[in-house]
N, C-alpha and C positions, 0 to 999 in steps of 0.2 A: 199732263195728267193722263194716265192711261184709263180707258174706259172699258172695263172688263165685259160688260154686256155686248158691246160691239165685237169684242174678240170672240165671244161664244157664237154670235150670229154668223160671223165670217168663217168660223172653223179654224181659228188661229189659236195656238197655245199661248198663254200669257208669258210663259217662260221664254218662248222664242222671240217675243217682242222685246222683253227686257235684255236678252242677249244681244239683240241687234242694236239696241240703243247703247248698251255698254261698249260694244265694239267701236261705235263712233265716238263716244265720250271719253273713254279712258283706256281701252285695250281688252283683249279677250284671249284666253289660252286656247290654242288650237290643237296642238299635239306634241308628242316627243318624237325625235328622230335620232338615229345613230349615225355618226360620221367620225372618222378618224379614231375609232375605238372608244368614243365617249357618247354619252347621252345628252342631248341638247333639248331645250324647251323652245317652242315656237309660240310667240305671243304676238298677235296683230295689234299694232298701235297706230292710231290715226295721225295725220299731219295736224299741225296747229290750225284749228278751225274757228278761231274767235270771230264772232259776228256772223258768220255764214252757217253756223251749226243748225239753226232752225230751218233754213232753206234746204240743206243737205239731208236732214232727217225727214223732212216732209216729203222729199222725192225719193226716199228709200223704200224698199219693199221687203216683206216677210212672207214666207211660204205657208199656205194653210194645209189642212189635212188632205185636200183633194189634189195638192201639187200646184195650185195656182198661186201667182203672186198677188199679194194685197198690199196697197200702199200704206205706210205708217201713218200718213196724214188722215186716213179713214179710221184709224184705231186710237190715236192719241192726239192731244192738243199740246203743242209746245209753246212755251212763253219764257221770256227772260225774267228772272227774278234776281234782285240784288240783295246781298247780305253782307255780313262782316267778312273781311278778308282773313282775320284770324281771331282766335278767342284766347283770352288771358287764362293762364293756369297757375295755380298755386298748389304745391304738393300733389300734382297730377289731377287735381279737381278743377273744374271750370270755376272761374271767379270773375268778379267785376271790379273795375277801378272806380273808387269813390273819391272825388275831389271836393274839398271843402275850403271855403274862404271864411276868414274871421270877419265879423261885422265891424265896420269902422266905428270907433267911439267918438262921440261928439263932445 
């Protein structure tokens, strides 16, 4: 959970914090470059970091407006939360599976 008041006190833009976290979690667009007569996109993508992501994010830094490095652990709290691996969909809308059993007759 990002704490915006801490970001303001440290002089760090909230967008910079989110970009740093995004680079470690899923990837981040860096730039375009030309080679062999074609334009290519460079996107940084992290290695698979299952289990170690909290430790790595906690030891990462983001630059503030004065040019100093501020640790992410001073600006955000990282915790593991578990949720569903997938959601069911019906006609492109989220749905829920309902299972019903008939009551046994005596």
